[in-house]
Structures are given as structure tokens and as C-alpha cells.
C-alpha positions as CSV (number, residue, x, y, z in Angstrom):
1,X,0.0,0.0,0.0
2,X,2.9,2.3,0.8
3,X,4.4,1.6,-2.6
4,X,1.0,2.4,-4.2
5,X,0.7,5.7,-2.4
6,X,4.3,6.7,-3.4
7,X,3.6,5.9,-7.0
8,X,0.4,7.9,-6.8
9,X,2.2,10.9,-5.3
10,X,4.8,10.7,-8.0
11,X,2.1,10.6,-10.7
12,X,0.3,13.6,-9.1
13,X,3.6,15.5,-9.0
14,X,4.3,14.7,-12.7
15,X,0.8,15.7,-13.6
16,X,1.1,19.0,-11.8
17,X,4.4,19.8,-13.6
18,X,2.8,18.9,-16.9
19,X,-0.3,21.0,-16.2
20,X,1.9,24.0,-15.3
21,X,3.9,23.6,-18.5
22,X,0.7,23.3,-20.6
23,X,-0.7,26.3,-18.8
24,X,2.4,28.4,-19.7
25,X,2.2,27.2,-23.3
26,X,-1.5,28.2,-23.4
27,X,-0.9,31.6,-22.0
28,X,1.9,32.2,-24.5
29,X,-0.4,31.1,-27.3
30,X,-3.1,33.4,-26.1
31,X,-0.8,36.4,-26.0
32,X,0.5,35.5,-29.5
33,X,-3.0,35.3,-30.9
34,X,-4.0,38.6,-29.3
35,X,-1.0,40.3,-31.0
36,X,-2.1,39.2,-34.4
37,X,-5.7,40.2,-33.7
38,X,-7.8,37.0,-33.3
39,X,-11.6,36.9,-33.4
40,X,-13.6,36.6,-30.3
41,X,-14.5,33.0,-30.8
42,X,-10.9,31.9,-31.0
43,X,-10.1,33.9,-27.8
44,X,-13.0,32.3,-25.9
45,X,-12.0,28.9,-27.1
46,X,-8.4,29.5,-25.9
47,X,-9.6,30.8,-22.6
48,X,-11.7,27.7,-22.0
49,X,-8.6,25.5,-22.8
50,X,-6.5,27.5,-20.3
51,X,-9.1,27.3,-17.5
52,X,-9.9,23.6,-18.2
53,X,-6.3,22.5,-18.4
54,X,-6.7,20.8,-21.7
55,X,-3.5,20.2,-23.6
56,X,-2.9,22.7,-26.4
57,X,-0.8,20.1,-28.2
58,X,-4.0,18.3,-29.1
59,X,-5.0,21.3,-31.0
60,X,-2.0,23.2,-32.4
61,X,-1.7,26.9,-32.6
62,X,-2.0,26.7,-36.4
63,X,-5.4,25.0,-36.0
64,X,-6.6,27.8,-33.7
65,X,-5.3,30.4,-36.1
66,X,-7.1,28.7,-39.0
67,X,-10.4,29.7,-37.3
68,X,-9.6,33.4,-37.5
69,X,-11.7,35.5,-39.8
70,X,-10.0,35.6,-43.3
71,X,-10.6,39.3,-43.5
72,X,-8.8,39.9,-40.2
73,X,-5.9,37.7,-41.3
74,X,-5.6,39.5,-44.6
75,X,-5.9,43.0,-43.1
76,X,-2.7,45.0,-43.4
77,X,-1.4,45.8,-39.9
78,X,0.2,48.9,-41.2
79,X,-3.2,50.4,-41.9
80,X,-4.1,50.5,-38.2
81,X,-4.1,54.0,-36.6
82,X,-1.3,53.1,-34.2
83,X,1.0,51.7,-36.8
84,X,0.3,54.7,-39.1
85,X,1.1,57.1,-36.3
86,X,4.4,55.3,-35.6
87,X,5.3,55.6,-39.3
88,X,4.5,59.3,-39.3
89,X,6.7,59.8,-36.2
90,X,9.5,57.9,-37.9
91,X,9.2,59.9,-41.1
92,X,9.3,63.2,-39.1
93,X,12.3,62.0,-37.2
94,X,14.2,61.0,-40.4
95,X,13.4,64.4,-41.8
96,X,14.7,66.2,-38.7
97,X,17.9,64.1,-38.8
98,X,18.7,65.1,-42.4
99,X,16.9,68.3,-43.4
100,X,19.5,69.1,-46.0
101,X,18.7,66.0,-48.1
102,X,15.2,64.9,-47.3
103,X,12.7,66.6,-49.6
104,X,9.5,64.7,-49.0
105,X,8.1,62.1,-46.6
106,X,4.9,60.2,-47.3
107,X,3.0,57.0,-46.4
108,X,1.8,54.8,-49.3
109,X,-1.7,53.3,-49.5
110,X,-0.3,50.0,-48.4
111,X,1.2,51.5,-45.3
112,X,4.8,51.8,-46.1
113,X,7.0,54.8,-45.4
114,X,8.6,56.6,-48.4
115,X,11.3,59.2,-48.2
116,X,12.4,61.3,-51.2
117,X,15.9,62.7,-51.0
118,X,18.3,64.8,-53.1
119,X,20.6,62.8,-55.3
120,X,23.7,64.2,-53.4
121,X,22.4,62.6,-50.2
122,X,22.4,58.9,-51.2
123,X,25.4,57.8,-49.2
124,X,24.9,60.1,-46.2
125,X,21.2,59.2,-45.8
126,X,21.9,55.4,-46.2
127,X,24.7,55.6,-43.7
128,X,22.6,57.4,-41.1
129,X,19.6,55.1,-41.6
130,X,21.9,52.1,-41.2
131,X,24.1,53.2,-38.3
132,X,21.7,55.3,-36.2
133,X,20.4,53.5,-33.1
134,X,16.9,54.7,-33.5
135,X,16.5,53.5,-37.1
136,X,18.9,50.5,-37.7
137,X,17.9,49.8,-41.3
138,X,20.7,47.4,-41.6
139,X,19.5,45.5,-44.7
140,X,19.2,46.8,-48.3
141,X,16.6,44.4,-49.6
142,X,16.3,45.6,-53.1
143,X,17.3,48.4,-55.4
144,X,15.8,49.2,-58.8
145,X,14.9,52.1,-61.1
146,X,11.9,53.5,-63.0
147,X,12.1,55.3,-66.3
148,X,9.6,58.1,-66.9
149,X,10.8,59.9,-70.1
150,X,8.4,62.9,-69.7
151,X,10.2,64.0,-66.6
152,X,13.3,66.2,-66.8
153,X,15.0,63.7,-64.4
154,X,13.6,60.7,-66.1
155,X,15.1,58.0,-63.8
156,X,13.8,57.4,-60.3
157,X,16.1,55.2,-58.1
158,X,14.3,53.2,-55.4
159,X,16.0,51.6,-52.3
160,X,13.9,49.2,-50.3
161,X,15.3,48.9,-46.7
162,X,14.5,46.7,-43.7
163,X,15.0,47.2,-40.0
164,X,14.8,43.9,-38.2
165,X,15.1,45.3,-34.6
166,X,12.1,47.6,-35.2
167,X,10.3,45.3,-37.7
168,X,9.9,48.3,-40.1
169,X,10.4,48.9,-43.8
170,X,11.4,52.1,-45.6
171,X,11.5,53.0,-49.3
172,X,14.1,55.6,-50.2
173,X,13.7,57.4,-53.5
174,X,15.9,59.7,-55.5
175,X,16.2,60.9,-59.1
176,X,18.7,61.5,-61.9
177,X,19.0,61.7,-65.7
178,X,21.1,60.1,-68.4
179,X,24.2,62.3,-67.9
180,X,24.2,62.9,-64.1
181,X,25.9,60.0,-62.1
182,X,24.9,58.9,-58.6
183,X,27.2,58.0,-55.8
184,X,27.4,54.2,-55.3
185,X,25.9,52.7,-52.2
186,X,28.3,49.8,-52.3
187,X,30.6,51.2,-49.5
188,X,27.5,51.2,-47.2
189,X,25.8,48.0,-48.3
190,X,27.8,45.3,-50.0
191,X,24.6,43.9,-51.5
192,X,24.3,47.0,-53.7
193,X,27.2,45.8,-55.9
194,X,25.2,43.6,-58.3
195,X,22.0,45.7,-57.9
196,X,23.8,48.8,-59.3
197,X,25.3,46.8,-62.0
198,X,21.9,45.7,-63.1
199,X,20.5,49.2,-63.0
200,X,23.5,50.3,-65.1
201,X,22.9,47.5,-67.6
202,X,19.2,47.9,-67.9
203,X,18.8,51.7,-67.5
204,X,22.2,53.3,-68.1
205,X,22.4,55.1,-64.8
206,X,26.1,55.6,-63.9
207,X,27.4,55.1,-60.4
208,X,30.6,56.7,-59.2
209,X,33.0,54.9,-56.8
210,X,31.7,51.5,-57.9
211,X,34.4,48.9,-57.8
212,X,33.2,46.9,-60.8
213,X,30.6,48.7,-62.8
214,X,30.0,46.6,-65.9
215,X,27.1,44.8,-67.6
216,X,25.6,41.9,-65.7
217,X,22.6,40.6,-67.7
218,X,23.4,41.4,-71.4
219,X,26.3,40.3,-73.5
220,X,29.6,42.1,-74.0
221,X,29.3,44.8,-76.7
222,X,25.5,45.1,-76.2
223,X,24.2,48.4,-77.5
224,X,21.7,50.4,-75.5
225,X,19.8,49.7,-72.3
226,X,16.8,47.4,-72.7
227,X,14.6,48.8,-69.9
228,X,14.5,52.3,-71.2
229,X,11.1,53.3,-72.6
230,X,12.7,54.5,-75.9
231,X,14.5,51.3,-76.5
232,X,13.1,49.5,-79.6
233,X,11.3,46.2,-79.0
234,X,13.4,44.5,-81.8
235,X,16.7,45.8,-80.5
236,X,19.6,46.9,-82.6
237,X,21.5,43.7,-83.2
238,X,20.6,40.0,-83.6
239,X,22.6,36.9,-83.1
240,X,22.9,33.9,-85.4
241,X,25.2,31.0,-85.9
242,X,27.5,31.3,-89.0
243,X,28.2,27.9,-90.6
244,X,31.2,29.2,-92.5
245,X,32.9,30.9,-89.5
246,X,31.5,28.2,-87.1
247,X,30.7,30.7,-84.4
248,X,27.9,33.0,-83.2
249,X,28.0,36.4,-85.0
250,X,26.2,39.6,-84.1
251,X,24.6,41.6,-87.0
252,X,22.2,44.5,-87.3
253,X,18.6,43.6,-87.0
254,X,17.1,42.6,-90.4
255,X,13.4,41.8,-90.3
256,X,12.4,38.9,-92.5
257,X,9.1,40.5,-93.6
258,X,7.3,43.8,-93.4
259,X,5.2,44.6,-90.4
260,X,1.7,43.2,-91.0
261,X,-1.4,45.4,-90.7
262,X,-4.2,43.5,-89.0
263,X,-7.7,44.6,-89.7
264,X,-10.1,43.4,-87.1
265,X,-13.2,43.3,-89.2
266,X,-16.0,40.8,-89.3
267,X,-15.5,37.9,-91.5
268,X,-18.7,38.8,-93.5
269,X,-17.3,42.2,-94.4
270,X,-14.8,40.7,-96.9
271,X,-17.6,40.1,-99.4
272,X,-18.1,43.0,-102.0
273,X,-21.8,43.1,-101.7
274,X,-21.6,43.6,-97.9
275,X,-19.4,46.7,-98.4
276,X,-21.8,48.3,-100.8
277,X,-24.1,50.8,-99.1
278,X,-27.9,50.7,-99.7
279,X,-30.3,47.8,-99.8
280,X,-29.1,44.5,-101.2
281,X,-30.2,43.8,-104.8
282,X,-33.5,41.9,-105.0
283,X,-33.5,38.4,-106.3
284,X,-35.5,37.7,-109.5
285,X,-38.6,35.7,-108.9
286,X,-38.7,32.3,-110.6
287,X,-40.9,32.4,-113.6
288,X,-43.8,29.8,-113.9
289,X,-44.3,30.3,-117.6
290,X,-43.8,27.4,-120.0
291,X,-41.0,27.4,-122.5
292,X,-43.5,28.1,-125.3
293,X,-44.9,31.2,-123.5
294,X,-41.3,32.5,-123.0
295,X,-40.8,32.4,-126.8
């Protein structure tokens, strides 16, 4: 009997420790769901599981999250008033840090912060955003360009940055033209090396102080920059294999046929009688007279 009581006590102690661990897991799951904005039904269900001591491992967190309303799950957190206010404060703080270079601060319709700067402030602004303790945008996620030929400064450079400590994103924008170079961001972000080479290859934007600025997507000797809006769709040169020289040669583009003119008319409009205006000609009635009467 003593052995049975000791085993029962050990089982009760193990059950108590397990219940405490499950309770901590349930409380953590409840706080996690509250942060992402769960619906009331999922919260009530989770509270019942906490109070009843039911194991959360029987119903994982993903299953509880699956019950959330789809509209709430797809809702952009950046559109909430609290998050928007934080972005506005961050934009105002960035503008106060660098008033010499920052020209405009705005929040997009998807809740992302955009900062437009002067072309001379690319390296200083990137450095401050990366090194400052209140920003810590330590990752340059992507860099690209946009061509708008109607603008005096036709090229718009876009730098997408990420701050992991603050879980925040920032889009930095600047501008230039065909002849004005920009300072390379490679000394600040090593990842900008190939990105700037791609922008140079596709758009023709020149970057100063770049260690290896050459084409990266097109072939050697390629003429023009394909992503410019004034670049012809057929290009300037074409490649073919020469049987006599036994190698690939580049020649000026030579179209095999003239451009076709497609007329999207109805198929019945190709008949001549359909093109004539006015009522169609009447058909002659069949005569019922005999051959003798016709004579």
C-alpha cells in the first residue's frame, strides 16, 4: 500500500508539472493570438482551454489560427491608426535628422514609409539610416529604377530597406537623368554591388566609386539599355550561328518581312456586296411560264 501511495504521489507531481507547463504554453499562445488580432470565438475557445487545463498540443496553434476570420488575417497591420502614427513619427524623425537632403516624406496606400531625397544625399542618408540606433535599417533588400521619359529627371532610383530590430520597412527614392551620375551605395551596403550593375545595364544610370561597374545581364558589346522606354522592341542587333565561321556572330537587325497590318473586321465584311451601301439587290422571282410562252 505504501508503494502504491508513493507511485500515486509521483504521478500527481508529474501531472502537476505537466499542467503547469501546458498552462504556460496556453498563456503564451493566447498572448500571441491577441497580438495578431484574433476573433472573439478563438479567444473564448483559448480561454476555455486555459481554464480547463486541456493540452494545447491536441489542437496546435495553427489550427486555432485557422479559425480566425479571413478578412482579419488579410488585413494589413500597417493600416491601423497606431501603426500609421508610428510611421508618421519615424518619417518626421528622419526628416529632422537630415533636413539638407530629405525633400518629402509620405506613407503609401499599403502603409509603407517613403522618403524622397536629393541625389547628393544617397550615401549620407543610407549611412545614417543604417548606423543610427533609432533606425537600424541594416538591410538593403532591393534596389531598382523606374524610367519616366516625360520628366526632366527621367530616372527614379528606389532603395527598399528593412530594419529587423524595429520590424519596419522604408522606401528611399531619388532621381537623376542620363548624364548625371549617382554615388554608389556599395561602400555602405555590400549587396548594392550587383544591384547597381543591373541598374547600369538595364537603364544606363552611372554610379561613381563603384568597384566593378559593368554589364551583368546582357552580353559584351551590347548596344543600348533594354529597360528604357525609348529602346526598340526589336533591339539593334541580332545573333545567329554562322556555318562558315563556325561561331555566333552579331549583325544588325534585319526583319524577314514587313510589319503586318491586322484589320479586325467581321468575316462577312470581306464580301463585296456587304461593303456596298444601300439595300441589297432583289432576287429575280422564278418564272412559272412554260417554254412556249417564253418564246
